[in-house]
Every structure is written in structure tokens, then in C-alpha cells.
N, CA, C and O atoms as a Tripos MOL2 file, in Angstrom:
@<TRIPOS>MOLECULE
protein
  304   303    76     0     0
PROTEIN
NO_CHARGES

@<TRIPOS>ATOM
      1 N         115.4150   92.0180   99.1930 N.3       1 MET1
      2 CA        114.5740   93.0490   98.6140 C.3       1 MET1
      3 C         115.3210   93.6950   97.4550 C.2       1 MET1
      4 O         116.5150   93.9770   97.5590 O.2       1 MET1
      5 N         114.6290   93.9230   96.3750 N.am      2 ASN2
      6 CA        115.2010   94.5500   95.1970 C.3       2 ASN2
      7 C         115.3230   96.0520   95.4340 C.2       2 ASN2
      8 O         114.3480   96.7040   95.8070 O.2       2 ASN2
      9 N         116.5030   96.5930   95.2200 N.am      3 HIS3
     10 CA        116.7380   98.0140   95.4510 C.3       3 HIS3
     11 C         116.8170   98.7760   94.1350 C.2       3 HIS3
     12 O         117.6020   99.7160   94.0130 O.2       3 HIS3
     13 N         116.0210   98.3870   93.1600 N.am      4 SER4
     14 CA        116.0170   99.0900   91.8910 C.3       4 SER4
     15 C         115.3100  100.4340   92.0530 C.2       4 SER4
     16 O         114.6210  100.6750   93.0440 O.2       4 SER4
     17 N         115.4910  101.2810   91.0820 N.am      5 ASN5
     18 CA        114.9030  102.6100   91.1020 C.3       5 ASN5
     19 C         113.4910  102.5490   90.5260 C.2       5 ASN5
     20 O         113.3300  102.2700   89.3380 O.2       5 ASN5
     21 N         112.4640  102.8040   91.3390 N.am      6 PRO6
     22 CA        111.0860  102.7260   90.8380 C.3       6 PRO6
     23 C         110.8170  103.6920   89.6920 C.2       6 PRO6
     24 O         110.0010  103.3950   88.8200 O.2       6 PRO6
     25 N         111.4860  104.8380   89.6750 N.am      7 ARG7
     26 CA        111.2830  105.7980   88.5830 C.3       7 ARG7
     27 C         111.7690  105.2330   87.2550 C.2       7 ARG7
     28 O         111.2650  105.5980   86.1930 O.2       7 ARG7
     29 N         112.7510  104.3430   87.3230 N.am      8 VAL8
     30 CA        113.2520  103.6930   86.1130 C.3       8 VAL8
     31 C         112.3980  102.4750   85.7900 C.2       8 VAL8
     32 O         112.0450  102.2510   84.6320 O.2       8 VAL8
     33 N         112.0700  101.6960   86.8010 N.am      9 GLU9
     34 CA        111.2950  100.4660   86.6120 C.3       9 GLU9
     35 C         109.8540  100.7370   86.1800 C.2       9 GLU9
     36 O         109.2940   99.9980   85.3700 O.2       9 GLU9
     37 N         109.2550  101.8020   86.7250 N.am     10 TYR10
     38 CA        107.8330  102.0880   86.4910 C.3      10 TYR10
     39 C         107.6290  103.5580   86.1200 C.2      10 TYR10
     40 O         106.9230  104.2740   86.8300 O.2      10 TYR10
     41 N         108.2220  104.0130   85.0390 N.am     11 PRO11
     42 CA        108.1510  105.4450   84.7120 C.3      11 PRO11
     43 C         106.7260  105.9570   84.5180 C.2      11 PRO11
     44 O         106.4470  107.1160   84.8230 O.2      11 PRO11
     45 N         105.8270  105.1240   84.0210 N.am     12 ASP12
     46 CA        104.4530  105.5780   83.7840 C.3      12 ASP12
     47 C         103.7260  105.9250   85.0810 C.2      12 ASP12
     48 O         102.8460  106.7850   85.0880 O.2      12 ASP12
     49 N         104.0900  105.2610   86.1720 N.am     13 LEU13
     50 CA        103.4480  105.5710   87.4500 C.3      13 LEU13
     51 C         103.7270  107.0040   87.8720 C.2      13 LEU13
     52 O         102.8750  107.6530   88.4800 O.2      13 LEU13
     53 N         104.9020  107.4940   87.5560 N.am     14 PHE14
     54 CA        105.2880  108.8340   87.9740 C.3      14 PHE14
     55 C         104.7220  109.9120   87.0590 C.2      14 PHE14
     56 O         104.9000  111.1040   87.3100 O.2      14 PHE14
     57 N         104.0450  109.4930   86.0050 N.am     15 LYS15
     58 CA        103.3450  110.4280   85.1210 C.3      15 LYS15
     59 C         101.9160  110.6720   85.6010 C.2      15 LYS15
     60 O         101.2490  111.5900   85.1230 O.2      15 LYS15
     61 N         101.4470  109.8620   86.5350 N.am     16 LEU16
     62 CA        100.0990  110.0200   87.0740 C.3      16 LEU16
     63 C         100.0150  111.2920   87.9110 C.2      16 LEU16
     64 O         101.0180  111.7680   88.4420 O.2      16 LEU16
     65 N          98.8130  111.8300   88.0220 N.am     17 SER17
     66 CA         98.6060  112.9990   88.8760 C.3      17 SER17
     67 C          98.7870  112.5890   90.3420 C.2      17 SER17
     68 O          98.8040  111.4030   90.6730 O.2      17 SER17
     69 N          98.9180  113.5780   91.1940 N.am     18 VAL18
     70 CA         99.0570  113.2980   92.6240 C.3      18 VAL18
     71 C          97.8410  112.5210   93.1250 C.2      18 VAL18
     72 O          97.9870  111.5530   93.8710 O.2      18 VAL18
     73 N          96.6450  112.9390   92.7190 N.am     19 ASP19
     74 CA         95.4370  112.2310   93.1530 C.3      19 ASP19
     75 C          95.4400  110.7810   92.6890 C.2      19 ASP19
     76 O          95.0640  109.8830   93.4430 O.2      19 ASP19
     77 N          95.8630  110.5510   91.4490 N.am     20 GLU20
     78 CA         95.9060  109.1830   90.9270 C.3      20 GLU20
     79 C          96.9350  108.3440   91.6810 C.2      20 GLU20
     80 O          96.6910  107.1760   91.9830 O.2      20 GLU20
     81 N          98.0880  108.9470   91.9850 N.am     21 ARG21
     82 CA         99.1110  108.2120   92.7320 C.3      21 ARG21
     83 C          98.6490  107.9130   94.1530 C.2      21 ARG21
     84 O          98.9220  106.8320   94.6740 O.2      21 ARG21
     85 N          97.9550  108.8520   94.7840 N.am     22 LEU22
     86 CA         97.4240  108.6010   96.1250 C.3      22 LEU22
     87 C          96.4040  107.4760   96.1050 C.2      22 LEU22
     88 O          96.3810  106.6360   97.0060 O.2      22 LEU22
     89 N          95.5640  107.4570   95.0820 N.am     23 GLU23
     90 CA         94.5870  106.3750   94.9600 C.3      23 GLU23
     91 C          95.2960  105.0350   94.7740 C.2      23 GLU23
     92 O          94.8930  104.0290   95.3570 O.2      23 GLU23
     93 N          96.3440  105.0250   93.9700 N.am     24 LEU24
     94 CA         97.1190  103.8030   93.7560 C.3      24 LEU24
     95 C          97.7760  103.3450   95.0560 C.2      24 LEU24
     96 O          97.7650  102.1580   95.3800 O.2      24 LEU24
     97 N          98.3430  104.2860   95.7910 N.am     25 VAL25
     98 CA         98.9630  103.9470   97.0770 C.3      25 VAL25
     99 C          97.9280  103.3310   98.0140 C.2      25 VAL25
    100 O          98.2060  102.3480   98.7000 O.2      25 VAL25
    101 N          96.7380  103.9150   98.0350 N.am     26 GLU26
    102 CA         95.6740  103.3750   98.8900 C.3      26 GLU26
    103 C          95.3180  101.9510   98.4810 C.2      26 GLU26
    104 O          95.1600  101.0770   99.3340 O.2      26 GLU26
    105 N          95.1930  101.7210   97.1880 N.am     27 GLU27
    106 CA         94.8730  100.3740   96.6960 C.3      27 GLU27
    107 C          95.9920   99.3900   97.0360 C.2      27 GLU27
    108 O          95.7300   98.2680   97.4710 O.2      27 GLU27
    109 N          97.2370   99.8180   96.8360 N.am     28 LEU28
    110 CA         98.3730   98.9510   97.1670 C.3      28 LEU28
    111 C          98.3990   98.6490   98.6640 C.2      28 LEU28
    112 O          98.5990   97.5050   99.0740 O.2      28 LEU28
    113 N          98.1930   99.6880   99.4740 N.am     29 TRP29
    114 CA         98.1960   99.4960  100.9180 C.3      29 TRP29
    115 C          97.0960   98.5280  101.3320 C.2      29 TRP29
    116 O          97.3130   97.6430  102.1600 O.2      29 TRP29
    117 N          95.9090   98.7050  100.7450 N.am     30 ASP30
    118 CA         94.8060   97.7950  101.0580 C.3      30 ASP30
    119 C          95.1590   96.3540  100.6960 C.2      30 ASP30
    120 O          94.8260   95.4250  101.4310 O.2      30 ASP30
    121 N          95.8360   96.1730   99.5600 N.am     31 SER31
    122 CA         96.1980   94.8120   99.1490 C.3      31 SER31
    123 C          97.2580   94.2250  100.0780 C.2      31 SER31
    124 O          97.2230   93.0340  100.3860 O.2      31 SER31
    125 N          98.1900   95.0490  100.5200 N.am     32 ILE32
    126 CA         99.2110   94.5830  101.4660 C.3      32 ILE32
    127 C          98.5520   94.2180  102.7920 C.2      32 ILE32
    128 O          98.8330   93.1690  103.3710 O.2      32 ILE32
    129 N          97.6800   95.0910  103.2590 N.am     33 ALA33
    130 CA         96.9980   94.8310  104.5290 C.3      33 ALA33
    131 C          96.1740   93.5530  104.4510 C.2      33 ALA33
    132 O          96.1390   92.7740  105.4030 O.2      33 ALA33
    133 N          95.5190   93.3400  103.3290 N.am     34 ALA34
    134 CA         94.7000   92.1320  103.1720 C.3      34 ALA34
    135 C          95.5660   90.8790  103.1780 C.2      34 ALA34
    136 O          95.1940   89.8610  103.7630 O.2      34 ALA34
    137 N          96.7230   90.9570  102.5260 N.am     35 ASP35
    138 CA         97.6190   89.8010  102.4770 C.3      35 ASP35
    139 C          98.3010   89.5530  103.8180 C.2      35 ASP35
    140 O          98.5820   88.4080  104.1730 O.2      35 ASP35
    141 N          98.5660   90.6240  104.5630 N.am     36 ALA36
    142 CA         99.3230   90.5090  105.8030 C.3      36 ALA36
    143 C          98.4400   90.2750  107.0220 C.2      36 ALA36
    144 O          98.9230   89.8100  108.0550 O.2      36 ALA36
    145 N          97.1690   90.5860  106.9150 N.am     37 ALA37
    146 CA         96.2820   90.4750  108.0720 C.3      37 ALA37
    147 C          96.0430   89.0090  108.4210 C.2      37 ALA37
    148 O          95.6030   88.2380  107.5680 O.2      37 ALA37
    149 N          96.3270   88.6120  109.6640 N.am     38 PRO38
    150 CA         96.1280   87.2230  110.0560 C.3      38 PRO38
    151 C          94.6510   86.8460  110.1570 C.2      38 PRO38
    152 O          94.2890   85.6850  109.9710 O.2      38 PRO38
    153 N          93.8040   87.8240  110.4520 N.am     39 GLU39
    154 CA         92.3720   87.5570  110.5350 C.3      39 GLU39
    155 C          91.6330   88.8290  110.1520 C.2      39 GLU39
    156 O          92.1840   89.9250  110.2640 O.2      39 GLU39
    157 N          90.4070   88.6970  109.7090 N.am     40 PRO40
    158 CA         89.6500   89.8810  109.3010 C.3      40 PRO40
    159 C          89.3990   90.8200  110.4780 C.2      40 PRO40
    160 O          89.2790   90.3940  111.6260 O.2      40 PRO40
    161 N          89.3250   92.0990  110.1580 N.am     41 GLU41
    162 CA         89.0140   93.0880  111.1870 C.3      41 GLU41
    163 C          87.5570   92.9300  111.6160 C.2      41 GLU41
    164 O          86.7100   92.4670  110.8530 O.2      41 GLU41
    165 N          87.2980   93.3200  112.8370 N.am     42 SER42
    166 CA         85.9190   93.2570  113.3160 C.3      42 SER42
    167 C          85.0820   94.2960  112.5790 C.2      42 SER42
    168 O          85.6170   95.2630  112.0380 O.2      42 SER42
    169 N          83.7930   94.0950  112.5610 N.am     43 ALA43
    170 CA         82.8840   95.0330  111.9030 C.3      43 ALA43
    171 C          82.9990   96.4200  112.5260 C.2      43 ALA43
    172 O          82.8750   97.4250  111.8250 O.2      43 ALA43
    173 N          83.2320   96.4840  113.8250 N.am     44 ALA44
    174 CA         83.3570   97.7760  114.5020 C.3      44 ALA44
    175 C          84.5920   98.5290  114.0220 C.2      44 ALA44
    176 O          84.5340   99.7350  113.7780 O.2      44 ALA44
    177 N          85.7040   97.8200  113.8880 N.am     45 VAL45
    178 CA         86.9360   98.4440  113.4160 C.3      45 VAL45
    179 C          86.7620   98.9160  111.9800 C.2      45 VAL45
    180 O          87.1700  100.0260  111.6390 O.2      45 VAL45
    181 N          86.1670   98.0920  111.1460 N.am     46 VAL46
    182 CA         85.9320   98.4590  109.7500 C.3      46 VAL46
    183 C          85.0540   99.7030  109.6820 C.2      46 VAL46
    184 O          85.3180  100.6010  108.8810 O.2      46 VAL46
    185 N          84.0270   99.7680  110.4990 N.am     47 ALA47
    186 CA         83.1290  100.9280  110.5030 C.3      47 ALA47
    187 C          83.8810  102.2000  110.8780 C.2      47 ALA47
    188 O          83.6770  103.2480  110.2650 O.2      47 ALA47
    189 N          84.7420  102.1110  111.8740 N.am     48 ILE48
    190 CA         85.5310  103.2720  112.2950 C.3      48 ILE48
    191 C          86.4660  103.7080  111.1760 C.2      48 ILE48
    192 O          86.5520  104.8960  110.8660 O.2      48 ILE48
    193 N          87.1650  102.7590  110.5730 N.am     49 LEU49
    194 CA         88.0900  103.0930  109.4930 C.3      49 LEU49
    195 C          87.3670  103.7000  108.2980 C.2      49 LEU49
    196 O          87.8490  104.6610  107.7000 O.2      49 LEU49
    197 N          86.2210  103.1460  107.9520 N.am     50 GLU50
    198 CA         85.4520  103.6860  106.8310 C.3      50 GLU50
    199 C          84.9700  105.1020  107.1300 C.2      50 GLU50
    200 O          84.9860  105.9630  106.2510 O.2      50 GLU50
    201 N          84.5450  105.3430  108.3590 N.am     51 GLU51
    202 CA         84.1030  106.6800  108.7510 C.3      51 GLU51
    203 C          85.2570  107.6750  108.6660 C.2      51 GLU51
    204 O          85.0980  108.7830  108.1550 O.2      51 GLU51
    205 N          86.4110  107.2690  109.1670 N.am     52 ARG52
    206 CA         87.5740  108.1630  109.1290 C.3      52 ARG52
    207 C          88.0270  108.4250  107.7020 C.2      52 ARG52
    208 O          88.4140  109.5470  107.3740 O.2      52 ARG52
    209 N          87.9860  107.4120  106.8520 N.am     53 MET53
    210 CA         88.3730  107.6000  105.4620 C.3      53 MET53
    211 C          87.3870  108.5290  104.7560 C.2      53 MET53
    212 O          87.7920  109.3700  103.9540 O.2      53 MET53
    213 N          86.1030  108.3800  105.0480 N.am     54 ALA54
    214 CA         85.0900  109.2590  104.4600 C.3      54 ALA54
    215 C          85.3180  110.7020  104.9030 C.2      54 ALA54
    216 O          85.1900  111.6260  104.0990 O.2      54 ALA54
    217 N          85.6530  110.8970  106.1660 N.am     55 GLN55
    218 CA         85.9460  112.2430  106.6690 C.3      55 GLN55
    219 C          87.1580  112.8280  105.9500 C.2      55 GLN55
    220 O          87.1520  113.9970  105.5670 O.2      55 GLN55
    221 N          88.1910  112.0180  105.7700 N.am     56 TYR56
    222 CA         89.3910  112.4930  105.0830 C.3      56 TYR56
    223 C          89.0830  112.8350  103.6280 C.2      56 TYR56
    224 O          89.5280  113.8670  103.1250 O.2      56 TYR56
    225 N          88.3270  111.9770  102.9520 N.am     57 ARG57
    226 CA         87.9960  112.2390  101.5490 C.3      57 ARG57
    227 C          87.1540  113.5050  101.4080 C.2      57 ARG57
    228 O          87.2930  114.2350  100.4270 O.2      57 ARG57
    229 N          86.2850  113.7670  102.3790 N.am     58 ALA58
    230 CA         85.4580  114.9690  102.3440 C.3      58 ALA58
    231 C          86.2900  116.2220  102.5890 C.2      58 ALA58
    232 O          85.9540  117.2970  102.0920 O.2      58 ALA58
    233 N          87.3770  116.0910  103.3560 N.am     59 ASP59
    234 CA         88.2240  117.2370  103.6880 C.3      59 ASP59
    235 C          89.6680  116.7690  103.8570 C.2      59 ASP59
    236 O          90.1310  116.5740  104.9810 O.2      59 ASP59
    237 N          90.3890  116.5860  102.7280 N.am     60 PRO60
    238 CA         91.7680  116.0920  102.8210 C.3      60 PRO60
    239 C          92.6750  116.9490  103.7020 C.2      60 PRO60
    240 O          93.6510  116.4500  104.2630 O.2      60 PRO60
    241 N          92.3540  118.2310  103.8220 N.am     61 ALA61
    242 CA         93.1770  119.1020  104.6650 C.3      61 ALA61
    243 C          93.0610  118.7330  106.1400 C.2      61 ALA61
    244 O          93.8700  119.1770  106.9550 O.2      61 ALA61
    245 N          92.0650  117.9270  106.4860 N.am     62 SER62
    246 CA         91.8860  117.5280  107.8810 C.3      62 SER62
    247 C          92.8890  116.4600  108.3050 C.2      62 SER62
    248 O          93.0570  116.2040  109.4970 O.2      62 SER62
    249 N          93.5530  115.8410  107.3400 N.am     63 GLY63
    250 CA         94.5300  114.8010  107.6540 C.3      63 GLY63
    251 C          95.8250  115.4000  108.1720 C.2      63 GLY63
    252 O          96.0640  116.6020  108.0540 O.2      63 GLY63
    253 N          96.6540  114.5460  108.7450 N.am     64 ILE64
    254 CA         97.9650  114.9890  109.2170 C.3      64 ILE64
    255 C          99.0320  114.1210  108.5660 C.2      64 ILE64
    256 O          98.7570  113.0180  108.0930 O.2      64 ILE64
    257 N         100.2340  114.6320  108.5510 N.am     65 SER65
    258 CA        101.3510  113.8950  107.9540 C.3      65 SER65
    259 C         101.7320  112.7100  108.8340 C.2      65 SER65
    260 O         101.3750  112.6460  110.0110 O.2      65 SER65
    261 N         102.4710  111.7670  108.2330 N.am     66 TRP66
    262 CA        102.9630  110.6240  108.9980 C.3      66 TRP66
    263 C         103.8550  111.1060  110.1340 C.2      66 TRP66
    264 O         103.8040  110.5590  111.2360 O.2      66 TRP66
    265 N         104.6700  112.1230  109.8770 N.am     67 GLU67
    266 CA        105.5610  112.6400  110.9100 C.3      67 GLU67
    267 C         104.7590  113.1510  112.1080 C.2      67 GLU67
    268 O         105.1150  112.8880  113.2570 O.2      67 GLU67
    269 N         103.6660  113.8880  111.8330 N.am     68 GLU68
    270 CA        102.8240  114.3960  112.9100 C.3      68 GLU68
    271 C         102.1330  113.2550  113.6530 C.2      68 GLU68
    272 O         102.0590  113.2710  114.8820 O.2      68 GLU68
    273 N         101.6310  112.2720  112.9220 N.am     69 ALA69
    274 CA        100.9790  111.1200  113.5600 C.3      69 ALA69
    275 C         101.9660  110.3830  114.4610 C.2      69 ALA69
    276 O         101.6290  110.0030  115.5830 O.2      69 ALA69
    277 N         103.1790  110.1850  113.9650 N.am     70 ARG70
    278 CA        104.1980  109.4980  114.7610 C.3      70 ARG70
    279 C         104.5260  110.2960  116.0220 C.2      70 ARG70
    280 O         104.6650  109.7280  117.1060 O.2      70 ARG70
    281 N         104.6470  111.6160  115.8710 N.am     71 ARG71
    282 CA        104.9300  112.4610  117.0300 C.3      71 ARG71
    283 C         103.8100  112.3450  118.0630 C.2      71 ARG71
    284 O         104.0740  112.2360  119.2610 O.2      71 ARG71
    285 N         102.5630  112.3690  117.5980 N.am     72 LEU72
    286 CA        101.4290  112.2590  118.5160 C.3      72 LEU72
    287 C         101.4020  110.9050  119.2180 C.2      72 LEU72
    288 O         101.0760  110.8320  120.4020 O.2      72 LEU72
    289 N         101.7380  109.8410  118.5090 N.am     73 MET73
    290 CA        101.7600  108.5110  119.1270 C.3      73 MET73
    291 C         102.8390  108.4200  120.1880 C.2      73 MET73
    292 O         102.6570  107.7600  121.2110 O.2      73 MET73
    293 N         103.9530  109.0750  119.9520 N.am     74 ARG74
    294 CA        105.0580  109.0150  120.9110 C.3      74 ARG74
    295 C         104.7740  109.8360  122.1570 C.2      74 ARG74
    296 O         105.3640  109.5880  123.2080 O.2      74 ARG74
    297 N         103.8760  110.8140  122.0520 N.am     75 GLU75
    298 CA        103.5230  111.6320  123.2170 C.3      75 GLU75
    299 C         102.7690  110.8290  124.2610 C.2      75 GLU75
    300 O         102.8510  111.1190  125.4540 O.2      75 GLU75
    301 N         102.0400  109.8250  123.8150 N.am     76 ASP76
    302 CA        101.2180  109.0360  124.7530 C.3      76 ASP76
    303 C         102.0280  108.1210  125.6110 C.2      76 ASP76
    304 O         101.4730  107.4010  126.4420 O.2      76 ASP76
@<TRIPOS>BOND
     1     1     2 1
     2     2     3 1
     3     3     4 2
     4     3     5 am
     5     5     6 1
     6     6     7 1
     7     7     8 2
     8     7     9 am
     9     9    10 1
    10    10    11 1
    11    11    12 2
    12    11    13 am
    13    13    14 1
    14    14    15 1
    15    15    16 2
    16    15    17 am
    17    17    18 1
    18    18    19 1
    19    19    20 2
    20    19    21 am
    21    21    22 1
    22    22    23 1
    23    23    24 2
    24    23    25 am
    25    25    26 1
    26    26    27 1
    27    27    28 2
    28    27    29 am
    29    29    30 1
    30    30    31 1
    31    31    32 2
    32    31    33 am
    33    33    34 1
    34    34    35 1
    35    35    36 2
    36    35    37 am
    37    37    38 1
    38    38    39 1
    39    39    40 2
    40    39    41 am
    41    41    42 1
    42    42    43 1
    43    43    44 2
    44    43    45 am
    45    45    46 1
    46    46    47 1
    47    47    48 2
    48    47    49 am
    49    49    50 1
    50    50    51 1
    51    51    52 2
    52    51    53 am
    53    53    54 1
    54    54    55 1
    55    55    56 2
    56    55    57 am
    57    57    58 1
    58    58    59 1
    59    59    60 2
    60    59    61 am
    61    61    62 1
    62    62    63 1
    63    63    64 2
    64    63    65 am
    65    65    66 1
    66    66    67 1
    67    67    68 2
    68    67    69 am
    69    69    70 1
    70    70    71 1
    71    71    72 2
    72    71    73 am
    73    73    74 1
    74    74    75 1
    75    75    76 2
    76    75    77 am
    77    77    78 1
    78    78    79 1
    79    79    80 2
    80    79    81 am
    81    81    82 1
    82    82    83 1
    83    83    84 2
    84    83    85 am
    85    85    86 1
    86    86    87 1
    87    87    88 2
    88    87    89 am
    89    89    90 1
    90    90    91 1
    91    91    92 2
    92    91    93 am
    93    93    94 1
    94    94    95 1
    95    95    96 2
    96    95    97 am
    97    97    98 1
    98    98    99 1
    99    99   100 2
   100    99   101 am
   101   101   102 1
   102   102   103 1
   103   103   104 2
   104   103   105 am
   105   105   106 1
   106   106   107 1
   107   107   108 2
   108   107   109 am
   109   109   110 1
   110   110   111 1
   111   111   112 2
   112   111   113 am
   113   113   114 1
   114   114   115 1
   115   115   116 2
   116   115   117 am
   117   117   118 1
   118   118   119 1
   119   119   120 2
   120   119   121 am
   121   121   122 1
   122   122   123 1
   123   123   124 2
   124   123   125 am
   125   125   126 1
   126   126   127 1
   127   127   128 2
   128   127   129 am
   129   129   130 1
   130   130   131 1
   131   131   132 2
   132   131   133 am
   133   133   134 1
   134   134   135 1
   135   135   136 2
   136   135   137 am
   137   137   138 1
   138   138   139 1
   139   139   140 2
   140   139   141 am
   141   141   142 1
   142   142   143 1
   143   143   144 2
   144   143   145 am
   145   145   146 1
   146   146   147 1
   147   147   148 2
   148   147   149 am
   149   149   150 1
   150   150   151 1
   151   151   152 2
   152   151   153 am
   153   153   154 1
   154   154   155 1
   155   155   156 2
   156   155   157 am
   157   157   158 1
   158   158   159 1
   159   159   160 2
   160   159   161 am
   161   161   162 1
   162   162   163 1
   163   163   164 2
   164   163   165 am
   165   165   166 1
   166   166   167 1
   167   167   168 2
   168   167   169 am
   169   169   170 1
   170   170   171 1
   171   171   172 2
   172   171   173 am
   173   173   174 1
   174   174   175 1
   175   175   176 2
   176   175   177 am
   177   177   178 1
   178   178   179 1
   179   179   180 2
   180   179   181 am
   181   181   182 1
   182   182   183 1
   183   183   184 2
   184   183   185 am
   185   185   186 1
   186   186   187 1
   187   187   188 2
   188   187   189 am
   189   189   190 1
   190   190   191 1
   191   191   192 2
   192   191   193 am
   193   193   194 1
   194   194   195 1
   195   195   196 2
   196   195   197 am
   197   197   198 1
   198   198   199 1
   199   199   200 2
   200   199   201 am
   201   201   202 1
   202   202   203 1
   203   203   204 2
   204   203   205 am
   205   205   206 1
   206   206   207 1
   207   207   208 2
   208   207   209 am
   209   209   210 1
   210   210   211 1
   211   211   212 2
   212   211   213 am
   213   213   214 1
   214   214   215 1
   215   215   216 2
   216   215   217 am
   217   217   218 1
   218   218   219 1
   219   219   220 2
   220   219   221 am
   221   221   222 1
   222   222   223 1
   223   223   224 2
   224   223   225 am
   225   225   226 1
   226   226   227 1
   227   227   228 2
   228   227   229 am
   229   229   230 1
   230   230   231 1
   231   231   232 2
   232   231   233 am
   233   233   234 1
   234   234   235 1
   235   235   236 2
   236   235   237 am
   237   237   238 1
   238   238   239 1
   239   239   240 2
   240   239   241 am
   241   241   242 1
   242   242   243 1
   243   243   244 2
   244   243   245 am
   245   245   246 1
   246   246   247 1
   247   247   248 2
   248   247   249 am
   249   249   250 1
   250   250   251 1
   251   251   252 2
   252   251   253 am
   253   253   254 1
   254   254   255 1
   255   255   256 2
   256   255   257 am
   257   257   258 1
   258   258   259 1
   259   259   260 2
   260   259   261 am
   261   261   262 1
   262   262   263 1
   263   263   264 2
   264   263   265 am
   265   265   266 1
   266   266   267 1
   267   267   268 2
   268   267   269 am
   269   269   270 1
   270   270   271 1
   271   271   272 2
   272   271   273 am
   273   273   274 1
   274   274   275 1
   275   275   276 2
   276   275   277 am
   277   277   278 1
   278   278   279 1
   279   279   280 2
   280   279   281 am
   281   281   282 1
   282   282   283 1
   283   283   284 2
   284   283   285 am
   285   285   286 1
   286   286   287 1
   287   287   288 2
   288   287   289 am
   289   289   290 1
   290   290   291 1
   291   291   292 2
   292   291   293 am
   293   293   294 1
   294   294   295 1
   295   295   296 2
   296   295   297 am
   297   297   298 1
   298   298   299 1
   299   299   300 2
   300   299   301 am
   301   301   302 1
   302   302   303 1
   303   303   304 2
@<TRIPOS>SUBSTRUCTURE
     1 MET1         2 RESIDUE 1 A MET
     2 ASN2         6 RESIDUE 1 A ASN
     3 HIS3        10 RESIDUE 1 A HIS
     4 SER4        14 RESIDUE 1 A SER
     5 ASN5        18 RESIDUE 1 A ASN
     6 PRO6        22 RESIDUE 1 A PRO
     7 ARG7        26 RESIDUE 1 A ARG
     8 VAL8        30 RESIDUE 1 A VAL
     9 GLU9        34 RESIDUE 1 A GLU
    10 TYR10       38 RESIDUE 1 A TYR
    11 PRO11       42 RESIDUE 1 A PRO
    12 ASP12       46 RESIDUE 1 A ASP
    13 LEU13       50 RESIDUE 1 A LEU
    14 PHE14       54 RESIDUE 1 A PHE
    15 LYS15       58 RESIDUE 1 A LYS
    16 LEU16       62 RESIDUE 1 A LEU
    17 SER17       66 RESIDUE 1 A SER
    18 VAL18       70 RESIDUE 1 A VAL
    19 ASP19       74 RESIDUE 1 A ASP
    20 GLU20       78 RESIDUE 1 A GLU
    21 ARG21       82 RESIDUE 1 A ARG
    22 LEU22       86 RESIDUE 1 A LEU
    23 GLU23       90 RESIDUE 1 A GLU
    24 LEU24       94 RESIDUE 1 A LEU
    25 VAL25       98 RESIDUE 1 A VAL
    26 GLU26      102 RESIDUE 1 A GLU
    27 GLU27      106 RESIDUE 1 A GLU
    28 LEU28      110 RESIDUE 1 A LEU
    29 TRP29      114 RESIDUE 1 A TRP
    30 ASP30      118 RESIDUE 1 A ASP
    31 SER31      122 RESIDUE 1 A SER
    32 ILE32      126 RESIDUE 1 A ILE
    33 ALA33      130 RESIDUE 1 A ALA
    34 ALA34      134 RESIDUE 1 A ALA
    35 ASP35      138 RESIDUE 1 A ASP
    36 ALA36      142 RESIDUE 1 A ALA
    37 ALA37      146 RESIDUE 1 A ALA
    38 PRO38      150 RESIDUE 1 A PRO
    39 GLU39      154 RESIDUE 1 A GLU
    40 PRO40      158 RESIDUE 1 A PRO
    41 GLU41      162 RESIDUE 1 A GLU
    42 SER42      166 RESIDUE 1 A SER
    43 ALA43      170 RESIDUE 1 A ALA
    44 ALA44      174 RESIDUE 1 A ALA
    45 VAL45      178 RESIDUE 1 A VAL
    46 VAL46      182 RESIDUE 1 A VAL
    47 ALA47      186 RESIDUE 1 A ALA
    48 ILE48      190 RESIDUE 1 A ILE
    49 LEU49      194 RESIDUE 1 A LEU
    50 GLU50      198 RESIDUE 1 A GLU
    51 GLU51      202 RESIDUE 1 A GLU
    52 ARG52      206 RESIDUE 1 A ARG
    53 MET53      210 RESIDUE 1 A MET
    54 ALA54      214 RESIDUE 1 A ALA
    55 GLN55      218 RESIDUE 1 A GLN
    56 TYR56      222 RESIDUE 1 A TYR
    57 ARG57      226 RESIDUE 1 A ARG
    58 ALA58      230 RESIDUE 1 A ALA
    59 ASP59      234 RESIDUE 1 A ASP
    60 PRO60      238 RESIDUE 1 A PRO
    61 ALA61      242 RESIDUE 1 A ALA
    62 SER62      246 RESIDUE 1 A SER
    63 GLY63      250 RESIDUE 1 A GLY
    64 ILE64      254 RESIDUE 1 A ILE
    65 SER65      258 RESIDUE 1 A SER
    66 TRP66      262 RESIDUE 1 A TRP
    67 GLU67      266 RESIDUE 1 A GLU
    68 GLU68      270 RESIDUE 1 A GLU
    69 ALA69      274 RESIDUE 1 A ALA
    70 ARG70      278 RESIDUE 1 A ARG
    71 ARG71      282 RESIDUE 1 A ARG
    72 LEU72      286 RESIDUE 1 A LEU
    73 MET73      290 RESIDUE 1 A MET
    74 ARG74      294 RESIDUE 1 A ARG
    75 GLU75      298 RESIDUE 1 A GLU
    76 ASP76      302 RESIDUE 1 A ASP
């Protein structure tokens, strides 16, 4: 894995607004998930994910941080 500094390699990305960077992260994540997924998700799973994403987009404050999500997963 290349350990170069992304701020040096891709300075224009860091000039984007927070919203633009979040959108880019989402697109990148979707592309990684598509490449890494061994088989397509079921329609039910896709429906749930789309519903949750719509809820988050309607109220971003309703989301939780990765740290909080990880803590909640470990509680179970």
C-alpha cells in the first residue's frame, strides 16, 4: 500500500466543502463495496439501506459517529 500524503497527492480534494467531500466519500465507498461484494445484495437489504440513507439525508444530525456505532456493536 502506498503511504503517500493524500493532501500532497490530491490537494484539490481538500479544497472541496465538507458536503462535497462527504459526497465523494460516499461515491468512493459505493465503488469499493461494488468491487468487493461477492454477490449483489438482496432487494430487501437494498430497500433497508436506501431507507436509512434517505432518513440520514433528511436529518444528518440523526446519524452517529463510527466510534459510537462501534461501541454499540460491541455492547451486543
